[in-house]
C-alpha positions in Angstrom: 0.0 0.0 0.0 1.4 3.4 -0.9 -0.9 6.4 -0.4 1.5 9.2 0.6 -0.3 11.7 -1.7 -3.7 11.3 0.2 -2.3 12.4 3.6 -2.3 16.1 4.5 1.3 17.3 5.1 0.4 18.8 8.5 -1.2 15.6 9.7 1.8 13.5 8.6 4.3 15.9 10.2 2.3 15.8 13.5 2.1 12.0 13.5 5.9 11.8 12.7 6.6 14.1 15.6 4.4 12.1 17.9 6.1 8.9 16.9 9.5 10.4 17.6 8.3 11.7 21.0 6.9 8.3 21.8 10.2 6.7 21.1 12.0 9.2 23.3 9.6 8.4 26.1 10.1 4.7 25.7 13.9 5.1 26.0 13.5 7.5 29.0 11.1 5.3 31.0 12.9 2.0 30.4 16.3 3.6 31.3 14.8 5.1 34.4 13.2 1.8 35.4 16.3 -0.2 34.6 14.0 -2.8 33.0 11.1 -3.1 30.6 10.6 -3.9 27.0 11.9 -1.3 24.6 12.3 -3.4 21.4 8.7 -4.3 20.8 7.6 -0.8 22.0 9.8 1.0 19.5 8.5 -1.2 16.7 4.9 -0.1 17.3 5.5 3.7 17.6 4.0 4.7 14.2 1.0 2.3 14.6 0.2 3.8 18.0 0.8 7.3 16.9 -1.6 7.0 14.0 -4.3 5.5 16.2 -4.1 7.8 19.2 -3.5 11.1 17.3 -5.6 10.6 14.2 -8.2 8.0 14.8 -9.3 7.0 18.3 -12.4 8.7 19.6 -11.3 9.2 23.2 -11.4 12.0 25.8 -8.4 12.3 28.2 -10.6 14.4 30.5 -13.2 11.6 30.7 -11.3 8.3 30.3 -14.4 6.2 31.1 -16.6 7.9 28.5 -19.0 5.1 27.5 -19.0 5.9 23.8 -15.3 6.1 23.3 -13.4 3.8 21.0 -11.4 1.0 22.6 -7.8 0.1 22.3 -6.4 -3.2 23.6 -2.6 -3.7 23.8 -2.7 -7.4 23.5 1.1 -7.6 23.7 1.0 -6.1 27.1 4.7 -6.2 27.8 5.0 -3.3 25.3 3.4 -1.1 27.9 5.9 1.7 27.3 4.6 2.5 23.9 1.0 2.7 25.3 2.1 4.8 28.3 4.0 7.2 26.1 1.0 7.7 23.8 -1.4 8.2 26.8 1.0 10.7 28.3 1.3 12.7 25.1 -2.5 12.5 24.7 -3.0 14.1 28.1 -4.3 11.2 30.2 -1.6 11.9 32.8 1.4 14.1 33.0 4.4 13.2 30.9 6.7 13.4 33.9 5.0 10.3 35.3 6.7 8.1 32.8 9.9 8.1 34.8 8.1 6.2 37.5 7.6 3.1 35.3 7.7 -0.1 37.3 8.2 1.6 40.6 6.5 -0.2 43.5 3.0 1.1 44.1 3.1 3.4 41.1 0.3 3.2 38.6 2.6 2.6 35.6 3.5 -1.0 36.1 5.3 -3.3 33.7 2.0 -4.4 32.1 -1.1 -2.2 31.7 -3.7 -2.2 34.5 -7.1 -0.9 33.5 -8.0 -0.2 37.1 -5.0 2.1 37.7 -4.0 3.8 34.4 -6.3 6.4 32.9 -6.9 5.5 29.3 -6.2 1.8 29.5 -9.2 -0.2 28.4 -8.0 -3.7 29.2 -5.4 -5.2 31.6 -3.0 -7.3 29.5 0.2 -9.2 29.8 -0.8 -12.8 29.5 -0.2 -13.2 25.7 -3.1 -14.3 23.5 -5.9 -12.9 25.6 -6.2 -9.4 24.3 -7.9 -10.3 21.0 -10.6 -12.2 22.9 -11.3 -9.1 25.1 -11.4 -6.9 22.0 -13.9 -9.1 20.3 -16.1 -9.1 23.4 -16.0 -5.3 23.4 -16.9 -5.2 19.7 -19.7 -7.7 20.1 -21.1 -5.6 23.0 -21.1 -2.5 20.8 -23.0 -4.4 18.1 -25.6 -5.6 20.6 -25.9 -2.1 22.1 -26.1 -0.6 18.5 -23.2 1.7 19.2 -20.9 3.0 16.5 -17.7 2.9 18.6 -14.9 0.8 17.2 -12.3 -1.5 18.8 -8.6 -1.6 17.8 -6.2 -4.2 19.1 -2.4 -4.5 18.7 -1.0 -8.0 18.6 2.6 -9.2 18.6 3.7 -11.7 15.9 5.1 -14.1 18.5 1.8 -13.8 20.3 0.1 -15.5 17.4 1.6 -18.8 18.7 -1.1 -18.7 21.3 -4.1 -20.9 20.5 -6.6 -18.4 22.0 -5.7 -15.9 19.2 -7.2 -18.3 16.7 -10.3 -19.0 18.8 -10.9 -15.3 19.0 -10.2 -14.9 15.2 -12.8 -17.6 14.5 -15.4 -16.0 16.8 -14.9 -12.5 15.5 -15.5 -13.6 11.9 -18.5 -15.7 12.9 -20.1 -12.7 14.5 -19.2 -10.5 11.5 -17.5 -7.9 13.7 -16.6 -5.3 11.2 -16.2 -2.8 14.1 -13.1 -4.7 15.2 -9.6 -4.3 13.7 -6.3 -5.9 14.8 -2.8 -4.7 13.9 -0.1 -7.4 14.0 3.2 -5.9 14.9 5.2 -8.2 12.6 8.8 -7.5 13.6 9.9 -11.2 13.4 11.5 -11.5 16.8 10.4 -12.7 20.2 12.2 -13.1 23.5 13.9 -16.4 22.6 14.8 -15.7 19.0 13.0 -15.3 15.6 9.5 -16.5 15.3 10.6 -19.1 12.8 13.1 -20.5 15.3 10.6 -20.6 18.2 7.3 -21.5 16.5 6.5 -20.3 13.0 3.2 -18.6 12.6 3.6 -18.1 8.9 1.8 -17.3 6.6 0.1 -14.7 8.9 -2.0 -12.9 6.3 -3.2 -16.1 4.7 -4.2 -17.6 8.1 -6.3 -14.6 9.0 -7.9 -14.7 5.6 -8.7 -18.4 6.1 -10.4 -17.5 9.4 -12.7 -15.1 7.5 -11.0 -11.8 8.1 -10.4 -8.8 5.8 -6.6 -8.6 5.6 -4.3 -5.8 4.7 -0.5 -5.7 4.6 1.5 -2.5 5.2 4.9 -1.2 6.1 4.4 -0.6 9.8 6.7 2.4 9.8 5.0 4.1 6.9 2.4 6.4 8.3 0.5 7.0 5.1 0.2 3.3 4.6 -1.0 2.9 8.1 -3.6 5.7 7.8 -4.9 4.3 4.6 -5.2 0.8 6.2 -7.2 2.3 9.1 -9.5 4.1 6.6 -9.9 0.9 4.6 -10.6 -1.2 7.7 -13.4 1.2 8.7 -15.0 0.7 5.3 -15.0 -3.1 5.5 -18.5 -4.6 5.9 -19.3 -7.9 7.5 -15.8 -8.9 8.5 -13.2 -7.9 11.1 -9.9 -6.5 9.7 -6.4 -7.7 10.3 -3.6 -5.3 9.4 -0.3 -7.1 9.1 2.3 -4.4 9.7 5.9 -5.3 8.9 8.1 -3.6 11.4 11.7 -3.6 12.8 12.1 -4.4 16.4 13.9 -1.5 18.2 13.2 0.8 15.3 14.8 4.3 15.6 17.8 3.3 17.7 20.6 1.9 15.6 22.0 -0.6 18.2 18.6 -1.9 19.1 17.2 -2.4 15.6 16.5 -6.1 14.7 18.3 -7.3 17.8 16.5 -9.9 19.9 18.5 -9.0 23.0 16.6 -5.7 23.2 13.2 -7.5 23.7 13.4 -7.1 27.5 16.5 -5.1 28.4 16.9 -1.5 29.4 19.6 0.9 28.1 22.4 1.8 30.5 23.5 5.4 30.9 25.8 5.4 27.9 23.2 3.6 25.7 20.5 6.0 26.8 22.6 9.1 25.7 23.3 7.5 22.3 19.7 6.5 21.8 18.4 9.9 22.7 20.9 11.6 20.4 19.8 9.4 17.5 16.1 10.1 18.2 16.7 13.9 18.2 
C-alpha cells in the first residue's frame, strides 16, 4: 500500500513528531526503570501514533466515557509505547513516565485498566487481548453503538491458540467494528518467530479465518492511515492489518536485535539513543 499523496502534510508531520516523542519516552522510561521492553515498544510507535493522534475517539478528561473507541494492547509487555501515547495525549502528566515499574506506582510493567487512565484492558498474558477486544466489539453491536475496537498484537503472540479461537469467533459474529494490527517484527524473547514456532503465513491464516486482511509497512504512516480508513469501510468482516516492522526501530544498536526484547539501556546507551532520536 502506498498512499502518501492522500495524507495532509500537516497531519503527517504531526504524527511523525508524535512517533519520535513516543520513542524518546520509551527510552526514557525503560532507562529510568532499569527494566522493561523497549524493542517491541519501539517497533509499534507509528501504529500507536496513527491510532491515538488521528483515529481513536477518546477523551483524556473523561477516560471512562462510555461511547469512546477502545484500544487493547494485547502484547501487554509493550506497555511503554502505550504509556508514552497516553501521556502525550494528556491522560496523565508526561513526567509520570519516569516512574515506570516503581513499587505502588500506577505505571506497572503491564497495563492495569483499574489504575492507568486511558487503559481499556489489563493485559500481559499473551493471547488474551484479542478475545477481550472481540467481546467489546460484540457488545457495541448488541448495544447498537458505533464505537470501534482496535487491538495491537505481537507476531510471537500468534503462537497462542486463544488468538485463533478469537479470530474464528470475530469472523463468525461479523464484527466489522473490530480491527487488529499485527506488529510483525519477526522477533520474540527467545529468537526469531521461525526458530521458536513459525506462525507463517500470517495474512493467509487470518484470511482463512474469515478476516479482511491488509498488509502494510508498519513504519510508513501514510500506509497505516490508509489501512485504518480501509478497515473502517469493511463490511461484515473484522480486519487484520499485518504491519511489517523492525524491532527496536529508531535506535541503531537496538534495531532487529533480539537482545533488546526485554533489556533496558544503560546510561551510555541512553545518551546515544536519545541523540539518535533527536
